[in-house]
Backbone as JSON, one array per atom type, in Angstrom:
{
  "sequence": "MLPRMARRQSLESQRPIMAPSLSSQRNSQRFSTISDRTISSSMTSESRLNEIRELGEGLDRLENKRLNQQRFVPSAEKSENLSKLALGAKVERALRRRMTSQDAVMRKPIILDEKKALKVAEAPN",
  "N": [[114.17, -20.23, -37.16], [114.9, -20.93, -33.8], [113.0, -19.95, -30.93], [114.28, -17.78, -28.4], [115.38, -19.01, -25.29], [113.7, -18.35, -22.35], [115.21, -16.74, -19.69], [115.32, -17.17, -16.36], [115.64, -17.02, -12.86], [115.85, -20.02, -11.12], [114.23, -21.79, -8.41], [115.92, -23.66, -7.32], [118.47, -22.65, -7.73], [118.66, -20.67, -5.88], [118.86, -21.85, -3.46], [121.15, -22.71, -0.87], [124.11, -24.64, -1.42], [126.16, -25.4, 0.1], [127.47, -25.69, 3.43], [126.29, -23.25, 5.79], [128.42, -21.8, 7.0], [130.5, -22.01, 5.19], [129.41, -21.0, 2.86], [129.16, -18.31, 3.3], [131.62, -17.27, 2.76], [131.77, -17.11, 0.08], [131.42, -14.93, -2.67], [130.11, -15.05, -5.01], [127.12, -15.78, -6.91], [124.99, -18.48, -7.63], [123.47, -19.34, -10.67], [120.84, -20.77, -12.58], [119.14, -21.98, -15.51], [115.77, -22.28, -16.53], [113.35, -23.69, -18.66], [110.51, -22.32, -20.33], [109.12, -23.95, -21.95], [108.99, -26.49, -20.98], [108.11, -29.88, -20.93], [105.34, -31.04, -19.38], [104.02, -33.61, -17.25], [101.36, -33.49, -17.05], [99.95, -32.96, -19.41], [97.3, -32.05, -21.57], [95.02, -34.02, -23.55], [94.47, -32.78, -25.93], [96.59, -30.99, -26.27], [98.64, -32.8, -26.56], [97.88, -34.03, -28.96], [98.13, -31.83, -30.66], [100.88, -31.45, -30.52], [101.78, -33.82, -31.69], [100.73, -33.48, -34.25], [102.23, -31.25, -35.05], [104.77, -32.41, -35.13], [104.36, -34.28, -37.19], [103.84, -32.55, -39.35], [106.31, -31.32, -39.54], [107.9, -33.51, -40.29], [106.75, -34.03, -42.78], [107.61, -31.79, -44.18], [110.3, -32.35, -44.31], [110.36, -34.45, -46.05], [111.21, -35.53, -49.29], [109.63, -35.09, -52.19], [110.21, -35.64, -54.89], [112.21, -37.58, -54.73], [110.8, -39.63, -53.53], [109.13, -40.44, -55.59], [110.9, -41.75, -57.21], [111.6, -43.93, -55.78], [112.11, -47.44, -55.38], [109.64, -49.81, -55.23], [109.0, -52.98, -54.59], [106.91, -55.59, -56.01], [104.71, -58.02, -54.46], [105.39, -60.58, -55.33], [107.92, -60.13, -56.42], [109.36, -59.27, -54.13], [109.24, -61.61, -52.63], [110.76, -63.34, -54.25], [113.23, -62.02, -54.09], [113.8, -62.32, -51.36], [114.07, -65.09, -51.23], [116.33, -65.46, -52.85], [118.23, -64.11, -51.3], [118.27, -65.69, -48.99], [119.22, -68.09, -50.09], [121.79, -67.27, -50.86], [122.91, -66.75, -48.34], [122.92, -69.34, -47.24], [124.66, -70.65, -49.02], [127.07, -69.25, -48.52], [127.48, -69.97, -45.84], [127.8, -72.75, -46.06], [130.11, -72.83, -47.64], [131.98, -71.7, -45.91], [131.94, -73.65, -43.98], [132.87, -75.95, -45.28], [135.4, -75.41, -46.26], [138.92, -75.85, -45.95], [138.89, -78.26, -44.43], [140.06, -81.02, -42.62], [139.17, -83.55, -42.35], [138.86, -87.1, -42.81], [137.12, -89.43, -44.72], [135.84, -92.33, -43.36], [134.86, -95.77, -42.86], [132.07, -96.24, -40.76], [132.44, -97.28, -37.39], [130.8, -99.73, -35.73], [129.75, -99.85, -32.53], [129.73, -102.43, -30.26], [128.72, -103.42, -27.27], [128.68, -105.91, -26.02], [130.53, -107.49, -27.45], [132.82, -106.08, -26.85], [133.05, -106.55, -24.1], [133.53, -109.31, -24.1], [136.01, -109.44, -25.39], [137.56, -108.1, -23.55], [137.4, -109.8, -21.38], [138.6, -112.1, -22.26], [141.27, -114.45, -21.92], [144.71, -113.68, -22.14]],
  "CA": [[115.04, -20.03, -36.02], [114.24, -21.28, -32.54], [112.85, -18.81, -30.02], [115.26, -17.76, -27.31], [114.87, -19.56, -24.04], [113.55, -17.32, -21.32], [116.11, -17.01, -18.56], [114.91, -16.65, -15.06], [116.31, -17.74, -11.78], [115.02, -21.08, -10.56], [114.29, -21.89, -6.95], [117.07, -24.48, -6.95], [119.71, -21.87, -7.73], [118.67, -19.78, -4.72], [119.14, -22.62, -2.25], [122.59, -22.92, -0.66], [124.54, -26.02, -1.58], [127.22, -25.65, 1.06], [127.13, -25.33, 4.8], [126.22, -21.78, 5.93], [129.7, -21.2, 7.36], [131.32, -21.96, 4.0], [128.78, -20.2, 1.81], [129.34, -16.88, 3.58], [132.91, -16.87, 2.22], [131.64, -16.94, -1.38], [130.77, -13.7, -3.1], [129.37, -15.29, -6.25], [125.79, -16.36, -6.76], [124.8, -19.52, -8.64], [122.25, -19.2, -11.45], [120.53, -21.82, -13.55], [118.03, -21.57, -16.38], [114.69, -23.23, -16.75], [112.64, -23.37, -19.89], [109.06, -22.21, -20.24], [108.55, -24.98, -22.82], [109.2, -27.79, -20.37], [106.95, -30.76, -21.11], [104.87, -31.54, -18.09], [103.32, -34.89, -17.35], [99.92, -33.24, -16.99], [99.5, -32.38, -20.68], [95.96, -32.48, -21.96], [95.05, -34.83, -24.77], [94.48, -31.88, -27.09], [97.94, -30.47, -26.46], [99.43, -33.91, -27.1], [97.53, -34.17, -30.38], [98.75, -30.7, -31.37], [102.32, -31.71, -30.62], [101.95, -34.89, -32.69], [100.48, -32.85, -35.55], [103.39, -30.42, -35.38], [105.85, -33.32, -35.52], [104.01, -34.81, -38.5], [104.04, -31.49, -40.35], [107.76, -31.16, -39.69], [108.4, -34.64, -41.08], [106.29, -33.84, -44.15], [108.48, -30.81, -44.82], [111.59, -32.97, -44.57], [110.21, -35.46, -47.08], [111.5, -35.06, -50.64], [108.61, -35.72, -53.04], [110.82, -36.17, -56.13], [112.91, -38.83, -54.42], [109.79, -40.66, -53.26], [108.63, -40.96, -56.86], [111.93, -42.61, -57.78], [111.85, -45.06, -54.89], [111.72, -48.76, -55.88], [108.75, -50.56, -54.35], [108.78, -54.26, -55.28], [105.62, -56.25, -55.84], [104.79, -59.13, -53.48], [106.12, -61.69, -55.96], [109.32, -59.72, -56.54], [109.98, -59.28, -52.8], [109.39, -63.01, -52.25], [111.92, -63.86, -54.98], [114.43, -61.41, -53.52], [114.09, -62.93, -50.06], [114.58, -66.45, -51.48], [117.71, -65.34, -53.32], [119.07, -63.72, -50.17], [118.42, -66.86, -48.13], [120.11, -69.01, -50.8], [123.16, -66.75, -50.77], [123.38, -66.97, -46.97], [123.2, -70.77, -47.06], [125.88, -70.97, -49.77], [128.22, -68.72, -47.78], [127.68, -70.79, -44.64], [128.36, -74.05, -46.47], [131.47, -72.6, -48.11], [132.81, -71.54, -44.71], [131.98, -74.92, -43.24], [133.56, -77.0, -46.01], [136.77, -75.06, -46.64], [140.03, -76.24, -45.07], [138.53, -79.36, -43.53], [141.07, -82.07, -42.67], [138.54, -84.82, -42.02], [138.98, -88.18, -43.78], [135.94, -90.28, -44.64], [136.12, -93.73, -43.02], [133.65, -96.54, -42.57], [131.72, -96.09, -39.35], [132.67, -98.44, -36.53], [129.61, -99.98, -34.92], [130.18, -100.28, -31.21], [128.9, -103.48, -29.67], [129.22, -103.54, -25.9], [128.87, -107.32, -25.66], [131.81, -107.93, -28.02], [133.88, -105.41, -26.11], [133.21, -107.25, -22.83], [134.15, -110.61, -24.37], [137.42, -109.22, -25.7], [138.21, -107.69, -22.32], [137.44, -110.94, -20.46], [139.36, -113.2, -22.85], [142.63, -114.54, -21.37], [145.77, -113.42, -23.12]],
  "C": [[114.26, -20.3, -34.73], [114.09, -20.04, -31.67], [113.85, -18.91, -28.89], [114.61, -18.26, -26.04], [114.81, -18.44, -23.0], [114.44, -17.69, -20.14], [115.52, -16.36, -17.33], [115.53, -17.54, -14.0], [115.36, -18.79, -11.22], [115.16, -21.1, -9.04], [115.51, -22.67, -6.5], [118.35, -23.65, -6.87], [119.77, -20.91, -6.54], [118.99, -20.52, -3.44], [120.64, -22.81, -2.09], [122.93, -24.39, -0.82], [125.67, -26.38, -0.61], [126.72, -25.28, 2.45], [127.14, -23.81, 4.93], [127.56, -21.13, 6.25], [130.6, -21.06, 6.13], [130.73, -21.03, 2.94], [128.94, -18.71, 2.06], [130.66, -16.38, 3.01], [132.83, -16.62, 0.71], [130.92, -15.64, -1.69], [129.92, -13.92, -4.34], [128.01, -15.91, -5.94], [125.58, -17.34, -7.91], [123.46, -19.32, -9.33], [122.07, -20.42, -12.33], [119.34, -21.35, -14.37], [117.0, -22.68, -16.43], [113.92, -22.77, -17.96], [111.15, -23.27, -19.64], [108.38, -23.31, -21.04], [108.77, -26.38, -22.27], [107.93, -28.62, -20.51], [106.55, -31.3, -19.75], [104.12, -32.84, -18.3], [101.81, -34.7, -17.34], [99.41, -32.55, -18.26], [98.1, -32.89, -20.99], [96.07, -33.27, -23.26], [95.09, -33.95, -26.01], [95.88, -31.33, -27.34], [98.87, -31.57, -26.98], [99.15, -34.1, -28.58], [98.14, -33.04, -31.2], [100.24, -30.93, -31.56], [102.6, -32.79, -31.66], [101.74, -34.33, -34.09], [101.67, -32.01, -36.0], [104.57, -31.29, -35.82], [105.6, -33.89, -36.91], [104.22, -33.79, -39.6], [105.54, -31.26, -40.59], [108.36, -32.28, -40.52], [107.97, -34.53, -42.53], [107.17, -32.83, -44.89], [109.84, -31.39, -45.14], [111.54, -33.96, -45.73], [110.44, -34.85, -48.46], [110.59, -35.8, -51.61], [109.23, -36.33, -54.3], [111.55, -37.49, -55.86], [111.93, -39.96, -54.12], [109.24, -41.25, -54.55], [109.63, -41.91, -57.5], [112.16, -43.88, -56.97], [111.31, -46.36, -55.47], [110.86, -49.46, -54.84], [108.43, -51.87, -55.06], [107.37, -54.8, -55.04], [105.81, -57.4, -54.85], [105.61, -60.28, -54.05], [107.61, -61.36, -56.04], [110.02, -59.75, -55.18], [110.17, -60.71, -52.29], [110.6, -63.63, -52.94], [113.22, -63.3, -54.42], [114.8, -62.04, -52.18], [114.6, -64.36, -50.22], [116.02, -66.41, -51.96], [118.66, -64.99, -52.17], [119.31, -64.9, -49.25], [119.36, -67.88, -48.77], [121.56, -68.57, -50.71], [123.73, -66.95, -49.37], [123.76, -68.43, -46.74], [124.48, -71.15, -47.78], [127.12, -70.46, -49.05], [128.52, -69.56, -46.54], [128.29, -72.13, -44.99], [129.81, -73.9, -46.93], [132.41, -72.44, -46.92], [132.99, -72.87, -43.99], [132.86, -75.94, -43.93], [135.0, -76.65, -46.36], [137.74, -75.46, -45.53], [139.62, -77.25, -44.01], [139.57, -80.47, -43.7], [140.48, -83.45, -42.41], [138.7, -85.81, -43.17], [137.77, -89.08, -43.61], [136.37, -91.73, -44.39], [134.8, -94.44, -42.79], [133.34, -96.4, -41.08], [131.95, -97.4, -38.59], [131.44, -98.59, -35.64], [130.09, -100.54, -33.59], [129.19, -101.31, -30.67], [129.47, -103.75, -28.28], [129.49, -105.0, -25.52], [130.19, -107.85, -26.2], [132.97, -107.32, -27.24], [134.12, -106.09, -24.77], [133.89, -108.6, -23.02], [135.64, -110.47, -24.64], [138.17, -108.86, -24.43], [138.36, -108.87, -21.35], [138.31, -112.08, -20.98], [140.78, -113.22, -22.28], [143.65, -114.33, -22.48], [146.84, -114.44, -23.05]]
}
């Protein structure tokens, strides 16, 4: 269970947020909470290491040892084969998408010759 956050009045909650003429009409007082466990930017390297260690210990507790023993870890050769199969499947899917429902008709390519085109255009009709 997490420790309860210490509640104390911060300096910000004591400052008025409205003009003095308006704040005198209010009977309520604004409170805010600040935590004693606030991370400051001036942490020492030892406190940072302790925090990292605590995080690591917490992750170790979350780890399930029995499930780790059952985890499949492929060899280098097996992972290479799996990646090749995956790439092949991606290529096949892309080709299938590209080739389905195509309306194109194969024709002989027309070689464009600019000189012939000029002669035809200049020829009298």
